[in-house]
gemmi code that builds the backbone of each chain (N, CA, C; Angstrom):
import gemmi

chains = {
    "A": [
        ("MET", (0.527, -1.205, 0.629), (0.095, 0.049, 0.247), (0.569, 1.475, 0.210)),
        ("LEU", (1.814, 1.073, 0.825), (2.926, 2.210, 0.722), (3.585, 2.616, -1.043)),
        ("ILE", (3.894, 1.434, -1.863), (4.187, 2.155, -2.877), (3.067, 2.399, -4.013)),
        ("GLU", (1.600, 1.590, -3.415), (0.987, 2.412, -4.600), (0.174, 3.754, -4.206)),
        ("GLN", (0.835, 4.440, -2.626), (1.108, 6.026, -2.456), (1.364, 6.789, -3.027)),
        ("PHE", (2.872, 6.295, -3.461), (3.479, 7.212, -4.643), (3.278, 7.057, -5.942)),
        ("VAL", (2.872, 5.455, -6.456), (2.318, 5.523, -7.662), (1.248, 5.936, -8.103)),
        ("ALA", (-0.150, 6.465, -6.602), (-1.086, 7.449, -6.821), (-1.403, 8.760, -7.208)),
        ("SER", (0.280, 9.332, -6.358), (1.014, 10.331, -6.547), (1.027, 10.881, -7.483)),
        ("GLY", (1.860, 9.893, -8.564), (2.029, 9.938, -9.455), (3.855, 10.435, -9.438)),
        ("GLN", (4.078, 10.420, -8.124), (5.704, 10.015, -8.126), (6.526, 8.802, -8.439)),
        ("ALA", (5.847, 8.149, -8.743), (6.260, 6.388, -9.117), (5.320, 5.831, -10.290)),
        ("ARG", (6.068, 4.397, -10.047), (5.759, 3.905, -10.955), (6.021, 2.222, -10.850)),
        ("TYR", (5.519, 1.088, -10.732), (5.633, 0.281, -9.943), (5.654, -0.999, -10.980)),
        ("GLU", (6.793, -2.236, -11.299), (6.669, -2.854, -11.926), (7.078, -4.251, -10.873)),
        ("PHE", (6.085, -5.243, -11.399), (6.503, -6.522, -10.630), (7.324, -7.569, -11.793)),
        ("ARG", (8.165, -8.152, -10.587), (8.937, -9.032, -11.782), (8.520, -10.839, -10.813)),
        ("TYR", (8.243, -11.535, -11.780), (8.495, -13.031, -11.104), (9.623, -13.259, -10.768)),
        ("MET", (9.574, -13.688, -9.709), (11.097, -14.492, -9.566), (10.080, -15.400, -8.115)),
        ("PRO", (9.654, -16.672, -9.062), (9.381, -17.936, -7.559), (10.380, -18.817, -7.265)),
        ("VAL", (10.374, -17.969, -6.081), (11.265, -19.130, -4.842), (10.851, -20.172, -4.019)),
        ("LEU", (8.893, -20.322, -4.088), (8.793, -21.044, -2.915), (8.314, -22.140, -3.671)),
        ("GLY", (8.400, -22.581, -4.637), (8.637, -24.332, -5.409), (7.295, -24.086, -5.939)),
        ("ASP", (6.732, -25.019, -5.996), (5.910, -25.710, -7.283), (4.651, -24.284, -7.344)),
        ("PRO", (4.160, -24.486, -6.530), (2.779, -23.325, -6.603), (2.695, -21.779, -7.446)),
        ("ALA", (3.905, -21.472, -6.804), (4.449, -20.603, -7.066), (4.787, -20.484, -8.239)),
        ("VAL", (5.406, -21.143, -9.140), (6.222, -21.162, -10.244), (4.825, -20.871, -11.310)),
        ("TYR", (3.367, -21.941, -10.762), (2.560, -22.845, -11.703), (2.286, -20.859, -11.543)),
        ("ALA", (1.806, -20.342, -10.685), (0.931, -19.270, -10.288), (1.891, -17.863, -11.237)),
        ("ALA", (3.006, -17.973, -11.528), (3.789, -17.200, -12.368), (3.550, -17.522, -13.678)),
        ("VAL", (3.622, -18.893, -13.990), (3.223, -19.007, -15.358), (1.681, -18.750, -15.693)),
        ("ALA", (0.808, -18.419, -14.766), (-1.027, -18.446, -15.134), (-0.602, -17.155, -15.415)),
        ("VAL", (0.260, -16.150, -14.122), (-0.066, -15.030, -14.265), (0.363, -14.216, -15.484)),
        ("ALA", (1.467, -14.901, -16.264), (2.662, -14.187, -17.203), (1.400, -14.515, -18.643)),
        ("CYS", (0.295, -15.568, -18.087), (-0.312, -15.960, -19.437), (-1.545, -15.147, -19.277)),
        ("ALA", (-1.992, -14.689, -18.129), (-3.343, -13.697, -17.973), (-2.161, -11.906, -18.949)),
        ("ASN", (-1.241, -11.998, -18.630), (-0.647, -10.521, -18.638), (-0.404, -10.589, -20.561)),
        ("GLU", (-0.254, -11.804, -21.329), (-0.524, -11.586, -22.630), (-1.844, -11.270, -23.160)),
        ("GLN", (-2.610, -11.281, -22.541), (-4.345, -10.812, -22.583), (-4.269, -9.491, -22.289)),
        ("GLY", (-3.451, -8.597, -21.331), (-3.368, -7.871, -21.105), (-4.538, -8.058, -19.182)),
        ("GLY", (-4.068, -8.979, -18.549), (-5.553, -9.325, -18.020), (-4.430, -9.168, -16.554)),
        ("PHE", (-2.942, -8.996, -16.573), (-1.916, -9.472, -15.049), (-2.489, -9.165, -13.649)),
        ("TRP", (-2.965, -7.349, -13.729), (-3.602, -6.882, -12.382), (-4.667, -8.127, -11.746)),
        ("PRO", (-5.211, -8.481, -12.253), (-6.609, -9.086, -11.681), (-6.025, -10.493, -11.065)),
        ("LEU", (-5.533, -10.862, -12.019), (-4.749, -12.440, -11.628), (-4.087, -12.177, -10.474)),
        ("HIS", (-3.062, -11.406, -10.514), (-1.837, -11.580, -9.861), (-2.264, -10.747, -8.340)),
        ("ASP", (-3.551, -10.259, -8.425), (-3.936, -9.702, -7.046), (-4.490, -11.060, -6.551)),
        ("ARG", (-5.264, -11.812, -6.891), (-6.058, -13.091, -6.560), (-5.088, -13.810, -6.298)),
        ("PHE", (-4.052, -14.161, -6.738), (-2.616, -15.123, -6.289), (-2.107, -14.777, -4.944)),
        ("MET", (-1.914, -13.361, -5.494), (-1.447, -12.587, -3.553), (-2.153, -12.954, -2.410)),
        ("LEU", (-3.526, -12.928, -2.486), (-4.631, -13.456, -1.875), (-4.568, -14.681, -1.624)),
        ("ALA", (-3.857, -15.681, -2.112), (-3.521, -16.752, -1.589), (-4.967, -17.788, -2.204)),
        ("ASP", (-5.257, -17.131, -3.414), (-6.837, -17.991, -3.212), (-6.372, -18.970, -3.803)),
        ("GLU", (-6.831, -20.313, -2.753), (-6.051, -21.778, -3.137), (-7.782, -22.249, -4.465)),
        ("THR", (-8.360, -21.510, -4.771), (-9.016, -22.411, -6.157), (-8.825, -22.284, -7.185)),
        ("LEU", (-7.736, -21.226, -6.667), (-6.995, -20.607, -8.552), (-5.769, -21.678, -8.946)),
        ("PHE", (-6.051, -23.193, -7.764), (-5.069, -24.301, -8.176), (-5.802, -25.422, -8.988)),
        ("SER", (-7.296, -25.370, -9.071), (-7.890, -26.256, -9.813), (-8.087, -25.102, -11.391)),
        ("GLU", (-7.902, -26.566, -12.223), (-8.546, -26.362, -13.609), (-10.225, -25.359, -13.235)),
        ("ALA", (-10.784, -25.768, -12.707), (-12.425, -25.027, -12.925), (-11.839, -23.635, -12.389)),
        ("GLY", (-11.022, -23.564, -11.183), (-11.050, -22.077, -10.331), (-10.569, -21.307, -11.378)),
        ("LEU", (-9.082, -22.075, -11.702), (-8.831, -20.975, -12.738), (-9.655, -20.505, -14.103)),
        ("ARG", (-10.433, -21.224, -14.164), (-10.920, -21.025, -14.948), (-12.033, -20.185, -14.788)),
        ("ARG", (-12.913, -20.357, -14.031), (-13.237, -19.129, -13.733), (-13.521, -17.786, -13.145)),
        ("GLN", (-12.340, -17.316, -12.687), (-11.127, -16.786, -12.158), (-10.722, -15.512, -13.888)),
        ("VAL", (-10.667, -16.128, -14.767), (-10.053, -16.234, -15.945), (-11.281, -15.227, -17.037)),
        ("GLU", (-12.061, -16.440, -16.632), (-13.146, -15.864, -17.510), (-13.916, -14.827, -16.945)),
        ("PHE", (-13.846, -14.567, -15.598), (-14.350, -13.591, -14.784), (-13.662, -11.551, -14.809)),
        ("ASP", (-12.490, -12.703, -15.194), (-11.870, -11.033, -15.417), (-11.637, -11.031, -16.870)),
        ("GLY", (-12.967, -11.253, -18.046), (-12.829, -11.264, -19.262), (-11.754, -11.742, -20.349)),
        ("LEU", (-10.958, -12.520, -19.597), (-9.875, -13.018, -20.896), (-10.827, -14.225, -21.957)),
        ("ASP", (-10.019, -14.627, -22.315), (-10.629, -15.575, -23.295), (-10.044, -16.764, -22.682)),
        ("TYR", (-10.489, -17.912, -22.146), (-10.109, -19.164, -21.697), (-9.364, -20.205, -22.331)),
        ("ASP", (-9.628, -19.700, -23.937), (-9.195, -20.665, -24.984), (-7.690, -20.409, -24.934)),
        ("ILE", (-7.617, -19.074, -25.378), (-6.109, -18.889, -25.529), (-5.059, -18.936, -24.328)),
        ("PHE", (-5.470, -18.488, -23.530), (-5.267, -18.653, -21.591), (-4.776, -20.274, -22.200)),
        ("GLN", (-5.347, -21.437, -21.877), (-5.448, -22.087, -21.681), (-4.256, -22.877, -22.099)),
        ("GLN", (-4.439, -22.193, -23.514), (-2.885, -22.916, -24.684), (-1.831, -22.455, -24.694)),
        ("CYS", (-2.054, -20.928, -23.601), (-0.578, -20.712, -23.514), (-0.045, -21.575, -21.869)),
        ("MET", (-0.841, -22.034, -21.179), (-0.637, -22.922, -20.172), (0.035, -23.752, -20.556)),
        ("LEU", (-0.514, -24.459, -21.876), (-0.286, -26.029, -21.743), (0.917, -25.516, -22.643)),
        ("ASP", (0.918, -24.733, -23.230), (2.584, -24.468, -24.082), (3.358, -24.045, -23.344)),
        ("ALA", (3.110, -23.649, -22.078), (4.114, -23.269, -21.461), (4.792, -21.935, -21.848)),
        ("ALA", (3.574, -21.069, -22.383), (4.594, -19.668, -23.425), (5.086, -19.327, -23.456)),
        ("THR", (4.839, -18.417, -21.712), (4.960, -17.482, -20.603), (6.810, -18.461, -19.738)),
        ("LEU", (7.356, -19.286, -20.057), (7.865, -19.862, -19.077), (9.422, -19.552, -19.540)),
        ("PRO", (9.764, -18.784, -20.621), (10.879, -18.292, -20.816), (10.790, -16.559, -20.529)),
        ("LEU", (9.855, -15.905, -20.070), (9.832, -14.722, -19.587), (10.046, -15.031, -18.033)),
        ("ILE", (9.618, -15.927, -17.505), (9.642, -16.235, -15.992), (11.329, -16.497, -16.103)),
        ("GLN", (11.812, -17.716, -16.541), (12.718, -17.684, -16.324), (13.999, -16.783, -16.475)),
        ("ALA", (13.692, -16.007, -17.491), (14.293, -14.562, -17.632), (14.490, -13.372, -16.373)),
        ("SER", (12.692, -13.458, -15.432), (13.018, -12.507, -14.942), (13.635, -13.424, -13.367)),
        ("TYR", (13.528, -14.513, -13.330), (14.157, -15.320, -12.289), (15.581, -15.269, -12.646)),
        ("GLY", (16.270, -15.484, -13.378), (17.796, -15.065, -13.686), (18.240, -13.709, -13.461)),
        ("GLU", (17.377, -12.573, -14.002), (18.090, -11.449, -14.029), (17.758, -10.817, -12.573)),
        ("GLY", (16.794, -11.674, -11.531), (16.965, -11.593, -10.207), (18.112, -12.231, -9.559)),
        ("VAL", (18.469, -12.937, -9.882), (19.966, -14.000, -9.500), (20.450, -12.950, -9.428)),
        ("GLU", (20.780, -12.247, -10.747), (22.269, -11.899, -11.044), (21.886, -10.392, -10.263)),
        ("ARG", (20.947, -9.730, -9.843), (20.946, -8.846, -9.090), (21.365, -8.674, -7.487)),
        ("GLY", (21.260, -10.035, -7.289), (21.375, -10.326, -5.801), (20.146, -11.125, -5.462)),
        ("VAL", (18.800, -11.068, -5.720), (18.103, -11.247, -4.787), (17.803, -12.347, -4.214)),
        ("GLU", (17.915, -12.632, -2.943), (17.754, -13.603, -2.107), (16.461, -14.642, -1.832)),
        ("GLY", (15.862, -13.582, -1.943), (14.590, -13.630, -0.971), (13.315, -12.656, -1.443)),
        ("THR", (11.937, -12.975, -1.222), (11.090, -12.134, -2.029), (10.350, -11.204, -0.190)),
        ("PRO", (9.707, -10.518, -0.579), (10.226, -9.579, -1.665), (10.876, -9.068, -1.781)),
        ("THR", (11.685, -7.976, -2.608), (12.766, -7.862, -2.875), (12.857, -6.724, -3.777)),
        ("ILE", (13.003, -5.527, -2.860), (12.552, -3.673, -3.417), (13.735, -3.191, -4.298)),
        ("PHE", (13.367, -2.435, -5.376), (14.562, -1.635, -5.866), (13.541, -0.138, -6.639)),
        ("VAL", (14.657, 0.913, -5.657), (14.047, 2.030, -5.751), (14.950, 2.993, -6.845)),
        ("ASN", (14.326, 3.044, -8.333), (15.640, 4.202, -9.456), (17.012, 2.875, -9.329)),
        ("GLY", (16.306, 1.674, -8.940), (17.791, 0.845, -9.459), (18.645, 0.006, -8.335)),
        ("VAL", (18.025, 0.927, -7.554), (18.947, 1.112, -5.965), (18.219, -0.278, -5.247)),
        ("ARG", (19.165, -1.437, -4.283), (18.330, -1.713, -3.589), (17.950, -1.536, -2.220)),
        ("VAL", (16.834, -1.730, -1.778), (16.334, -0.859, -0.314), (15.726, -2.265, 0.300)),
        ("ASP", (15.301, -2.121, 1.532), (14.461, -2.547, 2.439), (13.285, -2.477, 2.487)),
        ("HIS", (12.231, -3.456, 2.605), (10.773, -2.722, 2.400), (10.395, -2.566, 3.521)),
        ("SER", (10.626, -1.604, 4.508), (10.015, -0.979, 5.697), (9.632, 0.279, 4.737)),
        ("TYR", (8.617, 0.751, 5.818), (8.518, 2.167, 5.445), (9.264, 3.141, 5.338)),
        ("ASP", (9.802, 3.007, 6.348), (11.219, 4.469, 6.327), (11.794, 3.870, 4.985)),
        ("ALA", (12.573, 3.031, 5.066), (13.305, 2.456, 3.963), (12.892, 3.469, 2.688)),
        ("ILE", (11.639, 2.498, 2.083), (11.662, 2.990, 0.849), (10.956, 4.495, 0.689)),
        ("ALA", (10.177, 5.367, 1.823), (9.963, 6.646, 1.788), (11.312, 7.085, 1.716)),
        ("ASP", (12.578, 6.685, 1.978), (13.822, 7.490, 1.907), (14.270, 7.112, 0.746)),
        ("ALA", (14.209, 6.047, 0.077), (14.814, 6.426, -1.348), (14.168, 6.974, -2.200)),
        ("VAL", (12.236, 7.079, -1.996), (11.584, 8.128, -3.235), (11.829, 9.362, -2.491)),
        ("GLU", (12.705, 9.675, -1.525), (12.993, 11.273, -1.482), (14.481, 11.491, -2.257)),
        ("ARG", (14.947, 10.510, -1.464), (16.461, 10.808, -2.843), (16.461, 10.511, -3.895)),
        ("ALA", (15.598, 10.001, -4.601), (15.405, 9.676, -5.754), (14.687, 10.885, -6.506)),
        ("LEU", (13.732, 11.409, -5.710), (13.152, 12.560, -6.094), (14.217, 14.033, -6.006)),
        ("ASN", (14.940, 14.026, -5.188), (15.491, 15.182, -4.794), (17.129, 14.745, -6.003)),
        ("ALA", (17.038, 13.432, -6.666), (18.713, 13.521, -7.140), (18.769, 14.438, -8.436)),
        ("PRO", (19.763, 14.981, -8.437), (19.672, 15.672, -9.713), (19.646, 15.411, -11.229)),
    ],
    "B": [
        ("MET", (30.788, -20.548, -19.625), (29.683, -19.365, -18.746), (30.235, -19.183, -17.651)),
        ("THR", (29.467, -17.821, -17.422), (29.955, -17.115, -16.135), (29.032, -17.654, -14.928)),
        ("ARG", (29.245, -16.833, -13.916), (28.357, -18.049, -12.674), (26.735, -17.309, -12.950)),
        ("PRO", (26.649, -16.123, -13.000), (25.240, -15.848, -12.700), (24.562, -16.645, -13.790)),
        ("LEU", (25.198, -16.799, -15.079), (24.482, -17.389, -16.382), (24.683, -19.140, -15.919)),
        ("GLN", (25.134, -19.267, -15.415), (25.189, -20.540, -14.304), (24.145, -21.093, -13.571)),
        ("LEU", (23.894, -19.472, -12.397), (22.995, -20.277, -11.681), (21.524, -19.685, -12.181)),
        ("LEU", (21.290, -19.051, -13.762), (20.203, -18.966, -13.900), (19.808, -20.347, -14.602)),
        ("ALA", (21.228, -21.264, -15.607), (21.125, -21.770, -15.927), (20.715, -23.295, -14.598)),
        ("ILE", (20.172, -23.446, -13.617), (19.894, -24.189, -12.779), (18.916, -23.727, -12.437)),
        ("ALA", (18.645, -22.426, -12.136), (17.060, -21.884, -12.277), (16.388, -22.736, -13.164)),
        ("GLY", (16.836, -22.352, -14.065), (15.589, -22.307, -15.535), (15.086, -23.751, -15.701)),
        ("VAL", (16.370, -25.037, -15.116), (16.337, -26.322, -14.770), (15.112, -26.477, -13.258)),
        ("LEU", (15.088, -25.883, -12.937), (14.708, -26.028, -11.691), (12.825, -25.545, -11.812)),
        ("LEU", (13.158, -24.506, -12.741), (11.644, -23.861, -12.898), (10.813, -24.971, -13.982)),
        ("LEU", (11.836, -25.342, -15.021), (11.535, -26.356, -15.699), (10.278, -27.571, -15.013)),
        ("ILE", (11.177, -28.533, -14.249), (11.062, -29.127, -13.594), (9.427, -29.036, -12.319)),
        ("SER", (9.674, -27.681, -11.862), (8.855, -27.056, -11.490), (7.558, -27.240, -12.023)),
        ("VAL", (7.309, -26.363, -13.140), (6.312, -26.154, -13.761), (5.506, -27.663, -14.585)),
        ("ILE", (6.810, -28.774, -15.056), (6.172, -29.573, -15.408), (5.653, -30.365, -14.241)),
        ("SER", (5.600, -30.478, -12.953), (5.744, -30.983, -11.693), (4.008, -30.413, -11.207)),
        ("ALA", (4.076, -28.869, -11.604), (2.713, -28.200, -10.944), (1.982, -28.359, -12.031)),
        ("CYS", (1.812, -28.555, -13.274), (0.787, -28.869, -14.303), (0.649, -30.260, -14.260)),
        ("GLY", (1.430, -30.858, -14.091), (1.223, -32.427, -14.357), (-0.060, -32.724, -13.045)),
        ("SER", (0.192, -31.837, -12.213), (-0.515, -32.254, -10.905), (-1.600, -31.577, -10.481)),
        ("GLY", (-2.005, -31.129, -11.310), (-3.104, -29.540, -11.885), (-3.126, -28.263, -10.642)),
        ("GLY", (-1.678, -28.533, -10.532), (-1.661, -27.048, -9.728), (-0.339, -27.622, -8.551)),
        ("GLY", (0.124, -28.573, -8.135), (0.457, -29.427, -6.911), (0.424, -28.591, -5.547)),
        ("ALA", (-0.843, -27.811, -5.604), (-1.119, -28.062, -4.107), (-1.631, -28.897, -3.514)),
        ("GLU", (-1.382, -29.430, -2.384), (-2.119, -30.416, -2.029), (-3.083, -30.374, -1.348)),
        ("SER", (-3.558, -29.053, -1.477), (-4.970, -28.554, -0.573), (-6.571, -28.172, -2.295)),
        ("GLN", (-5.512, -28.806, -3.027), (-6.647, -27.967, -3.944), (-8.116, -28.542, -4.000)),
        ("PRO", (-9.343, -27.920, -4.475), (-10.370, -28.147, -3.929), (-11.057, -29.114, -5.614)),
        ("SER", (-10.245, -29.239, -6.161), (-10.110, -30.062, -7.298), (-9.634, -30.703, -7.561)),
        ("ALA", (-9.342, -32.342, -7.604), (-8.138, -33.095, -8.352), (-8.769, -33.499, -9.632)),
        ("THR", (-10.213, -33.675, -10.051), (-10.577, -34.366, -10.916), (-10.190, -34.032, -12.867)),
        ("GLU", (-9.426, -32.428, -12.174), (-8.886, -32.115, -14.111), (-7.773, -31.743, -14.649)),
        ("THR", (-6.896, -33.763, -13.835), (-5.706, -33.607, -13.949), (-5.405, -33.414, -15.703)),
        ("PRO", (-4.341, -33.475, -16.461), (-4.469, -33.517, -17.530), (-4.109, -34.672, -17.982)),
        ("SER", (-3.847, -35.358, -19.305), (-3.752, -36.702, -19.516), (-2.199, -36.482, -19.569)),
        ("SER", (-1.426, -37.518, -19.368), (-0.006, -38.126, -19.249), (0.183, -37.761, -20.970)),
        ("GLU", (-0.488, -37.893, -21.767), (0.053, -37.567, -23.145), (0.514, -36.255, -23.348)),
        ("ARG", (-0.935, -34.926, -22.680), (-0.861, -33.534, -22.623), (0.804, -33.009, -21.550)),
        ("VAL", (0.972, -34.130, -21.189), (2.263, -33.508, -20.400), (3.487, -33.899, -20.775)),
        ("TYR", (3.281, -35.306, -21.547), (4.161, -35.010, -21.825), (4.729, -34.450, -23.062)),
        ("ARG", (3.864, -33.979, -23.932), (3.545, -32.679, -24.838), (4.168, -31.494, -24.517)),
        ("GLN", (3.802, -31.139, -23.274), (4.094, -29.887, -23.355), (5.798, -29.659, -23.002)),
        ("ALA", (6.078, -31.184, -21.583), (7.071, -30.813, -20.606), (8.489, -30.830, -22.594)),
        ("SER", (8.211, -31.518, -23.868), (8.808, -30.888, -24.706), (9.150, -30.311, -25.042)),
        ("ILE", (7.702, -29.208, -25.869), (7.796, -28.373, -25.514), (8.056, -27.200, -24.551)),
        ("MET", (8.529, -27.505, -23.688), (9.214, -26.540, -22.293), (10.521, -26.423, -22.269)),
        ("GLN", (11.048, -27.965, -22.229), (12.396, -28.360, -23.022), (13.262, -27.697, -24.244)),
        ("GLN", (12.422, -27.368, -25.348), (12.846, -26.874, -26.252), (12.873, -25.501, -26.336)),
        ("GLN", (11.970, -24.529, -25.619), (12.321, -23.269, -25.444), (12.740, -22.810, -23.904)),
        ("ALA", (13.129, -23.908, -23.557), (14.148, -23.610, -22.309), (15.669, -23.235, -22.922)),
        ("ASP", (15.961, -24.205, -24.197), (17.092, -24.238, -24.865), (17.712, -22.871, -25.581)),
        ("ARG", (16.552, -22.740, -25.949), (16.205, -21.687, -26.808), (16.343, -20.200, -26.099)),
        ("VAL", (16.292, -20.324, -24.929), (16.398, -19.143, -23.498), (17.837, -19.456, -23.422)),
        ("SER", (18.161, -20.544, -22.815), (19.754, -20.304, -22.324), (20.716, -20.122, -23.581)),
        ("GLU", (20.248, -20.249, -24.932), (20.743, -19.625, -26.079), (20.631, -18.354, -26.439)),
        ("GLN", (19.968, -17.578, -25.844), (19.738, -16.875, -26.081), (20.105, -15.826, -25.427)),
        ("LEU", (20.369, -16.233, -24.037), (21.114, -15.306, -22.781), (22.310, -15.299, -23.297)),
        ("ASP", (22.600, -16.790, -23.642), (24.630, -16.787, -23.833), (25.083, -15.958, -25.267)),
        ("ALA", (23.649, -15.714, -26.113), (24.002, -14.597, -27.261), (24.048, -12.917, -26.682)),
        ("GLU", (22.952, -12.741, -25.727), (22.688, -11.562, -25.548), (24.078, -10.854, -24.567)),
        ("GLU", (24.659, -11.882, -23.305), (25.984, -11.723, -22.856), (26.890, -11.327, -23.591)),
        ("GLU", (26.917, -12.126, -24.720), (27.874, -11.784, -25.572), (28.151, -10.276, -25.865)),
        ("GLN", (26.950, -10.193, -26.757), (26.739, -8.652, -27.002), (27.010, -7.482, -25.870)),
        ("ASP", (26.494, -6.714, -26.039), (26.925, -5.652, -24.917), (26.263, -4.730, -23.807)),
        ("GLY", (24.897, -6.190, -23.881), (23.985, -5.420, -22.189), (23.944, -6.510, -21.939)),
        ("SER", (23.344, -6.641, -20.523), (22.992, -7.661, -19.920), (21.388, -7.752, -19.658)),
        ("VAL", (20.907, -8.597, -19.197), (19.234, -8.808, -19.660), (18.445, -7.892, -18.368)),
        ("SER", (19.169, -7.830, -17.693), (18.578, -6.476, -16.365), (18.504, -5.137, -16.967)),
        ("GLU", (19.451, -4.486, -17.755), (20.102, -3.624, -18.514), (18.656, -3.563, -19.211)),
        ("HIS", (18.825, -4.226, -20.478), (17.895, -4.477, -21.206), (15.845, -3.898, -20.564)),
        ("ARG", (16.161, -4.533, -19.758), (14.767, -4.675, -18.714), (14.710, -3.018, -17.828)),
        ("ASP", (15.501, -3.113, -17.699), (15.120, -1.470, -17.042), (15.169, -0.711, -18.180)),
        ("ALA", (15.693, -0.592, -19.313), (15.119, 0.134, -19.818), (14.123, 0.307, -20.443)),
        ("GLU", (13.404, -1.120, -21.017), (12.309, -1.226, -20.955), (11.219, -0.630, -19.923)),
        ("ALA", (11.589, -0.394, -18.841), (10.379, -0.038, -17.852), (10.889, 1.343, -17.785)),
        ("SER", (11.453, 2.162, -18.453), (11.785, 3.351, -18.462), (11.532, 4.018, -19.068)),
        ("GLY", (10.696, 3.925, -19.726), (9.899, 5.435, -20.308), (10.297, 4.933, -21.913)),
        ("GLU", (10.986, 4.539, -22.592), (11.475, 4.100, -24.064), (10.168, 3.922, -24.509)),
        ("ASP", (9.407, 2.814, -24.192), (8.679, 2.063, -24.621), (7.155, 2.800, -23.981)),
        ("ALA", (7.179, 3.974, -24.818), (6.034, 4.768, -24.174), (4.532, 4.728, -24.412)),
        ("GLU", (4.817, 3.997, -26.160), (3.570, 3.553, -26.333), (2.528, 2.509, -26.054)),
        ("VAL", (3.489, 1.417, -25.344), (2.822, 0.183, -24.734), (2.791, 0.620, -23.428)),
        ("MET", (3.656, 1.844, -22.868), (2.894, 1.796, -21.267), (1.708, 2.440, -21.064)),
        ("ALA", (1.292, 3.515, -21.581), (-0.339, 3.687, -21.457), (-0.980, 3.186, -22.243)),
        ("SER", (-1.624, 1.706, -21.749), (-2.516, 1.061, -22.635), (-4.415, 0.719, -21.717)),
        ("GLY", (-4.090, 1.666, -20.338), (-5.310, 1.482, -20.205), (-5.632, 2.023, -18.432)),
        ("SER", (-6.359, 2.100, -17.988), (-6.593, 1.702, -16.191), (-7.218, 1.053, -16.223)),
        ("ILE", (-6.390, 0.836, -14.296), (-7.220, -0.353, -13.578), (-8.135, 0.463, -13.401)),
        ("ASP", (-9.233, -1.157, -13.396), (-10.663, -0.384, -13.199), (-11.273, -1.033, -11.569)),
        ("PHE", (-10.479, -1.336, -10.410), (-11.243, -2.280, -9.857), (-10.486, -2.227, -8.550)),
        ("GLY", (-10.176, -2.410, -7.405), (-9.538, -2.489, -6.250), (-8.444, -1.390, -5.646)),
        ("HIS", (-7.590, -1.577, -4.897), (-6.635, -0.302, -4.348), (-5.767, 0.502, -5.375)),
        ("ARG", (-5.542, -0.204, -6.618), (-5.116, 1.107, -7.747), (-5.831, 1.068, -8.404)),
        ("ILE", (-7.241, 1.490, -8.310), (-8.257, 2.020, -9.506), (-7.866, 3.278, -9.939)),
        ("GLY", (-8.016, 3.073, -10.901), (-7.847, 4.470, -11.794), (-6.302, 4.785, -11.930)),
        ("LEU", (-5.431, 4.081, -11.889), (-4.090, 4.058, -12.501), (-3.860, 3.393, -13.284)),
        ("PRO", (-3.498, 4.351, -14.689), (-2.350, 3.461, -15.611), (-1.870, 2.407, -15.557)),
        ("PHE", (-1.976, 1.397, -16.440), (-0.960, 0.388, -16.026), (-0.757, -0.281, -17.791)),
        ("SER", (0.462, -1.118, -17.424), (0.479, -1.561, -18.587), (1.156, -3.010, -18.899)),
        ("ARG", (0.520, -4.006, -19.045), (0.767, -5.598, -18.495), (1.275, -5.490, -17.202)),
        ("ASN", (2.573, -5.460, -16.771), (3.074, -5.478, -15.232), (3.496, -4.436, -14.766)),
        ("VAL", (2.955, -3.240, -15.522), (3.687, -1.982, -15.000), (2.302, -1.285, -14.625)),
        ("VAL", (2.534, -0.315, -13.279), (1.210, 0.331, -13.142), (1.759, 1.580, -12.639)),
        ("GLY", (1.080, 2.978, -13.130), (1.494, 4.291, -12.661), (2.020, 4.696, -13.907)),
        ("ASP", (2.408, 6.625, -13.830), (2.216, 7.037, -14.834), (4.016, 6.863, -15.133)),
        ("PRO", (3.650, 6.388, -16.730), (4.868, 6.359, -17.300), (6.112, 7.205, -16.981)),
        ("ASP", (5.767, 8.712, -16.914), (6.769, 9.332, -16.748), (6.907, 9.952, -15.681)),
        ("ALA", (6.574, 9.400, -14.371), (6.878, 9.704, -12.866), (8.601, 9.077, -13.453)),
        ("PRO", (8.689, 10.174, -12.108), (10.668, 9.774, -11.844), (11.009, 9.216, -11.205)),
        ("VAL", (10.730, 8.524, -10.544), (10.703, 6.778, -9.851), (10.124, 5.723, -10.227)),
        ("LEU", (10.776, 4.916, -10.021), (10.720, 3.270, -10.603), (10.955, 2.307, -9.590)),
        ("PHE", (9.758, 1.963, -8.651), (10.102, 0.796, -7.796), (9.742, -0.753, -8.967)),
        ("VAL", (10.256, -1.498, -8.273), (10.506, -2.671, -9.300), (10.419, -3.609, -7.871)),
        ("GLU", (9.707, -4.669, -7.845), (9.912, -5.755, -6.877), (9.618, -6.765, -7.535)),
        ("TYR", (10.356, -7.212, -7.029), (10.944, -9.104, -6.918), (10.092, -10.081, -6.231)),
        ("SER", (8.930, -10.555, -6.200), (8.336, -11.142, -5.981), (7.660, -12.138, -5.832)),
        ("ASP", (7.181, -13.242, -5.604), (6.181, -14.433, -5.929), (5.281, -14.856, -5.558)),
        ("TYR", (4.523, -15.732, -5.462), (2.960, -16.384, -5.137), (2.951, -17.247, -4.069)),
        ("GLN", (1.969, -17.091, -3.028), (2.193, -18.354, -2.132), (1.076, -18.901, -1.796)),
    ],
}
model = gemmi.Model(1)
for chain_id, residues in chains.items():
    chain = gemmi.Chain(chain_id)
    for i, (resn, *xyz) in enumerate(residues, 1):
        res = gemmi.Residue()
        res.name, res.seqid = resn, gemmi.SeqId(i, " ")
        for name, pos in zip(("N", "CA", "C"), xyz):
            atom = gemmi.Atom()
            atom.name, atom.element = name, gemmi.Element(name[0])
            atom.pos, atom.b_iso = gemmi.Position(*pos), 0.0
            res.add_atom(atom)
        chain.add_residue(res)
    model.add_chain(chain)
structure = gemmi.Structure()
structure.add_model(model)
structure.setup_entities()
């Protein structure tokens, strides 16, 4: 919510990158969200998985959510079956490793890694806004 | 191959195995509400074959990128820095706590905002 505060004020934009370090369900969810992203449906499914909605781990539950979000399920399903987004997940994960990410969440502000506490993020934003 | 790429290759193999496992079990979670829709073994084998080919291509592509002048992270930071402004401004979110905010794909917020948050995270 802190990040949204800065995003809503127009001071910042926020990018989510996949770093599935928590095992099979995390990888499955990342592939699914990336497939939704292919149809412009990143945020609704992202938010549902962030809420740890276990119904999404069944095909029926995932289908309900995808269709509720207005996406074409046939296209989505084919994306899942082909693992079409797997290279993106791998690239994002590899990039995180390259940047020294060891756990999640890890946040960078204008390329500088910061702790995800309120004070650290607020200080980083302040420094970024005042940078020449 | 450099250490980061070695780590990436290992991560890629682990991810591949994880995805195969997750999809093969209909999601991988023991607490799934429905276990009646498990993909057929034929489908899983086909999927595994395709994913292996994709993983090989990605590995080759990353090796090629490293031989050129930029790293993957530099490329992605450039993408998120507003250079692809036409893609960035593709809609606004109409629900939840980000309502009204412009978004494009996995990026939300004003493309011209001076601060960029990048969060590496996963789903649990």
